[in-house]
C-alpha positions in Angstrom: 83.2 85.7 104.9 81.1 88.4 103.8 83.0 90.8 100.9 81.8 93.8 98.9 78.6 96.1 99.6 75.3 95.0 98.5 73.5 97.2 96.2 71.0 98.1 98.9 73.8 98.2 101.5 72.3 95.6 103.4 72.6 91.4 103.8 70.7 88.8 105.9 70.6 85.5 106.8 69.1 83.2 109.1 70.7 83.6 112.5 69.0 80.2 114.0 71.4 78.6 111.0 74.5 80.5 111.8 74.3 79.9 115.5 73.1 76.1 115.0 76.4 75.6 112.7 78.5 78.1 115.0 79.3 80.0 112.1 81.5 83.0 112.5 81.0 86.2 110.2 83.3 88.4 109.5 83.5 91.5 107.0 86.1 92.0 104.4 87.6 94.5 102.3 88.4 94.3 98.6 91.5 96.4 99.0 95.1 96.2 98.7 96.6 93.0 98.2 93.5 91.0 98.8 93.1 90.0 95.2 97.0 88.8 94.3 97.0 87.0 97.6 93.4 85.2 96.7 95.0 84.7 93.3 98.3 83.0 94.7 96.4 80.7 97.3 93.8 79.5 94.8 97.4 79.0 92.2 99.1 77.3 95.1 96.0 75.0 95.6 95.7 76.0 99.1 92.4 76.6 98.8 89.6 74.1 97.8 87.2 76.7 95.1 85.1 73.6 93.8 82.4 74.0 96.6 82.2 77.2 95.1 80.4 76.6 91.9 77.0 75.8 92.7 75.4 75.9 89.3 76.8 74.9 85.7 75.1 75.8 82.5 76.1 74.8 79.0 76.5 77.9 76.7 72.8 77.2 75.1 71.2 77.8 78.2 73.1 81.2 79.0 70.0 83.0 79.8 69.0 80.4 82.4 72.4 81.2 83.9 72.1 84.9 83.7 68.6 84.7 85.5 69.7 82.2 88.3 72.4 84.5 89.0 70.4 87.7 89.2 67.8 85.9 91.5 71.4 85.1 93.5 70.5 81.1 93.5 73.2 79.5 94.6 76.6 81.0 95.0 78.7 81.0 91.8 77.0 80.3 88.2 79.1 79.0 85.6 78.4 79.1 81.6 80.4 76.4 80.1 81.0 76.9 76.1 80.5 73.3 74.2 82.9 71.4 72.9 
């Protein structure tokens, strides 16, 4: 599922990988009740969000985390505060 519009109004992916995995690609709009519905699905544990987090960084490595996010490495980058 692709949500939102990238800065340059384009997105790319490897067609061979999508075909091999039998992926269905759907565009979604971020409006109306989408966010509250998504929050409710997550709160009710009807959606497993753990696989979305691909990178975790400690607070002292925040610059590395922002660099990874800027370079679009992985899907979701999390900065975790120290104890």
